[in-house]
N, C-alpha and C positions, 0 to 999 in steps of 0.2 A: 290351370286348362291353358294350350296351347293358343296362340294366336297366329290369322290369317293376315300377312300384311302385303305391299308390294315390296320388291327387288329386282335388280337388274342384274340379269344372269349372262355370262360366257359358257357358253356349252362347248364349244369347240374349237380350236387353235385357228386364230383369222380370220373368224366369223363374226358379224355383225351379234354385239348382246341385243338380248331381250327382257321386257317388260314382264314379270312372271308371278304367281304366286309361291310366296316363300311362308314357311310353318315355321313359327318361333317359337320354344318351349317355355315354360315357365321355368325362374330362375332356379337354380341347384344348389348346393355349399358352394359358395365363393365366386358366385355369378351374378351377373345386373342385367335386367330387360333395358334398355337405354332407346327414350323416340329419338331420333334424328332430327335435326331443326336445321343442319347445314352440314356440306359433305363438298371440301373440294375435290376437283378430276386433277389427279395426281399422274404423272408419267409411267408409276409404279403398275397401276390399274391395267393401261395398256398394256404394258409389260405380261401382266398376265393373262389378259386375252389372247396376247399374241405367242404364247406358251413359253416365254423367255422366262419364268420366274421356277415352273413346274408344269408335269402335264395331270394333275389332280383335280382333273374337269368332272363338273361344271364348279366353276368360281362364282361367288355371290361376290359382287366388285365394290369398291370404296372403302376406305378408311381414313382419312384427313377429314375428322368429323367431330362438332361436336352437338351435345344435345341435352334434355334432362331426362335424370336415372326415374325409369315407371316404379321397377320392383326390384328386391335382390334376397339373394338366397338367406336359409335360416341364420348364417355364422356371420355376416356381413356385418361387419360393423363401422368401417370406415369412411363409408358412405352410405346415405340413405335415399328412399322417394322423393323428389322435388330438387333435388341437388342438380347443379349445372354445372357439365363438365365436357371435358376435351377427352377425347378417346387417345389411348396411344398403344404403339405394340411391345413397349416392355413393362410387363408386369412381373416386378422383380419377384425375385422366390425369397431372398430374404436369409438363406441358410449354404447358397453355395460357397464357393472358396473366392469368388468377387466380393461376397455381400457379407461375409464375413470378416475382410479387411476393411471393410468400409468402404469399398468403391461399390455401391450398387450401380450405377451408372454402365458399369461392365459385368452383370450381371449373367452367368452362363447357363442359366436355368430358365430363363423367363418364360411365362404359359399364358393359354390361353383357355376360352373355357372348355368346358371338360364334353357338356352334350353338343348335338350337332344341331342343326338347324336344315331344313329339308322342303325340299319341292314337294307340292301337294300326294306326287307317286310315292313317295319315302326315299328319294334319291336322297342322299347326304348331299351338302356344300360343303365346298371349300373357301373360308369366308377370308378374304384378301388381307393378309398381314394379322388373322385371328381377329378379324374386325369385322367384313361384312356391312359396310355405313353408306350403299347406294340402295336404303332400306327405309320405310314408314319407322320401324324399330329393328333392333339387331340386341342379339345375345352375345357378353363379355364376359372376360373374368373380372369380378370387382377390381382388382389393380389395374387395370386398364382404363380407369376411370379418374381423372383427376379433376377435382372442383377446383373451378375460378369464378373470380368477380361476375356475375351477371350481367353486368353493365357493359359488357363485350358485347355486339353484336356475334351471332352464331358463325355467321358466313365471316369473318375475320378471324373468332378466337379458333375456329375448325382448325385452320390452317397450320396451326403450330403442330397438330398430330403426325406430320411426316416432312414435307418439304422445305417448309420455313423453317422448321425446327432443325433440320439437318443441314441449312446454311448457317444458321446464323450459330449453331453450336461448333460448326466444324472453326468458327472465328476466334469463339470466346470462350469454349472449352476446351478444345482440341489445341487450337494456335496459342490460345491466351495472348490476342493480342492486345498489345499495351497504346496508351497516348503517344502520339507522335510517331509510331511505327509507318512504315511504306506496305500496303496491301497490294498483290494483284490476283485478280478471280480470271481463271480460265474458264469461259461456259456459263452463259448468264441467263440461262433460263428460270424457272422459280426456284430452284437450289440454289444457284450462284450468285442470281438477285440478292438471294436474303444473306449470302455471305456479304454481299456490296453492303445490304442495309446492318449488318453484324460489325462492320470493319467501320462505318461510320458512328454507328453508337461506341464504339469502343474507345473513339477518338483517333482514329488511325490521319495520319496529315495527307499522305496520298493514295489515292484509291484509284485502281487502274483497271478496267471493264474489257476484257477479252473474248473476242468471239467474232464469226462468219456474218453474221446477219446485225444489220443496222437498226432493226428494230428492238432486238434485245438490248444491244447497246443504247440506244433512247432510254428506254427502260430502266437501265442500269444509272444511265445521269440522271432519271430522278430519284433515286433511289440512296444516293450521294456517292457515285463516282465521279473522283475529277479531271480522270482522263479515260479516253476508250481508244481501242485501239480493234481495226479490222484486219483480224490475221489471214484473210485472204488477200488481202493486197500490201500487208505490212508486216513484216519481220515481227513478231511479240517481243522476242527477245531484246534484239536491239531497240525497240520503241521505250520497254519498261526501263533499259536500263539510261535511255535519253529524259528518261523523267526523274532518275534516282541519282543523278548526278555521276551514272557511270556505274554503279555501282550492283544494280539490284535489288529486287524488292525483298524486305526484311521475312513475309510470309508469302508463300504464292499456293491460293488453293484451288485446286483442280478439280471442278464438279461437271466434266465432261465423261469422265470413265475410258478414256482412250491414251494408249500408249504414246503415241506421239505428241499427245498434247501436255501429257505427263514429263516427258522427254523436254518439250518446250519451258513447262513451269520450273521444271528442277535448273534448269541452265538459266532462267529467269533471277534466281532467286541470289541474295548476296552472299557474303562468306557468314560461316553460322546463322544462315538466313533455315527456314521450315517451310517444307513443303508438305500440304497436307491432300489425301483423298479422300474426297466425297461423292465423287462421281460413280457409277456403280460400273464394273467392267465386266465382260461376259468370261464366260471359264476358258473358253480356249485363246484367252489373249497373254501375250507373254510383251516383256520388254526388259532390253539390254542397256544397261548401264556404263559408263568408263570407272571401273575401283577405284582409279587414281582420283577420280573426283569425288567419290563416295566419302575418300578420307579427306582429301586437301581442302576441300567444302565446310567439312563440319556440319554444324547445324543438326538438324532433324528430318527425317522423313516418315511421317506418321500416317494413319488411315483414321478417321470418323466413321463411326457407324450409329448414325440417327443423331449427330452432332455431340456425339457423346455427354448426351444430356441425362437427367434422372427427373423425368416429368413431374413428382411432387415437388421438386424444386424449383426445376426451372420453368414450368406451363405459368402456375400465379404469379413471378417475379414478369414475366413476359408480358402478360397480360396487365399489369400494374403500371407497365413503361409505356403500353399501347394508349391507358386509360389516360395516361399522363402526356398525350402528343407525341413522345419520344421515342415511339416506334410503330412507323406507318404502314402496319397490318392493310389498311385499305387499300392502300395501291397495287397491293398485288393481286385484289379481286376484278379481274378485266370484266367479267359478265357474271349475271345470277341469273340461273337457267331451271328448268322443271326435272323431275325424273327423268322422263323418256327422252329428255336432248343429250343425253350421254354420250350416244354415238357421233354426234354431230361434233360435241366438243371434243372427243378424239381427234376427228379430221380438222379444228383448229389449231388444237395443239401440234399437230404433226406441219400444219401450214407457217406454225409461230405468230398465230394471229392472235393469240391470249396468255396472258402470263399466268392464268389461273381463271379459269373457268367453275364456279361454285353453285353446286345443286341445292337449294332451298325448299324444305319440305312443311 
């Protein structure tokens, strides 16, 4: 039998979100209903509201979440009612060409729940990233549920569902930063500061944070940056070279998704260095780089999608590191809010007042 719950809906491009009644069906084959305990307010949710992802309104927003499984479909065996889970938007298929070669983190056929959640009048909802977690309960594919240690509070654990995982994974999985290397991170919002934390966790010796906002740079210092550069007043390429013996950084993480910033990251890397793009560009953006520099500098230019993570591998491991005190997920939580405060949280995000607002249900 379907259930009526509260959910945060974006009905039209650029319009304030509203709290409305959402109909959640019983889970079918391969599906699970999850009681949401906490969900971070991610910039991607704002992109959905602004029409920056697609125009499949109305959206049920929220995706960076932790909760408890209430019920599962008849064929689900990997998770069970009562399991404490972090939700992910990479439910791997197990049968595509990437999965068959043992690279499930690159699965080319990830999937979501088959059934649709709806409004009371039957209007089908588009759940953000196939999750829709600004809601008391949500319907997802069972493969989107990753069981973790319940000792981790949901407001911290849920952050692994998107932004923090993207930033950590860009460093740990995509760049594979090693002890003693130098890392520069361009853009110090939630994703960029997670990259800072990841570089510290990996043992990087020099960690440079670059941003145009002093508050974000202050957060970066708290999370492990050894140096900060306000690129509104200081040339970041020259600064990074000055703190790396004139060479540039071994790894540069671009966490903005801006061609001009990417060019700075490209120019700030050492010979044979690596640039990782984790910031999300818009479709119309282009970039031009000197071809001889691509050849002459060597190294690698990479993109990182969801931190190249495999949730069943990475989420439990990162939660263990958090519980050991080695990964400070709590520092990302600027405030906890109620479900009806999401629109105000978007405004705080826009003005760089918070690193993460987290809805607690």
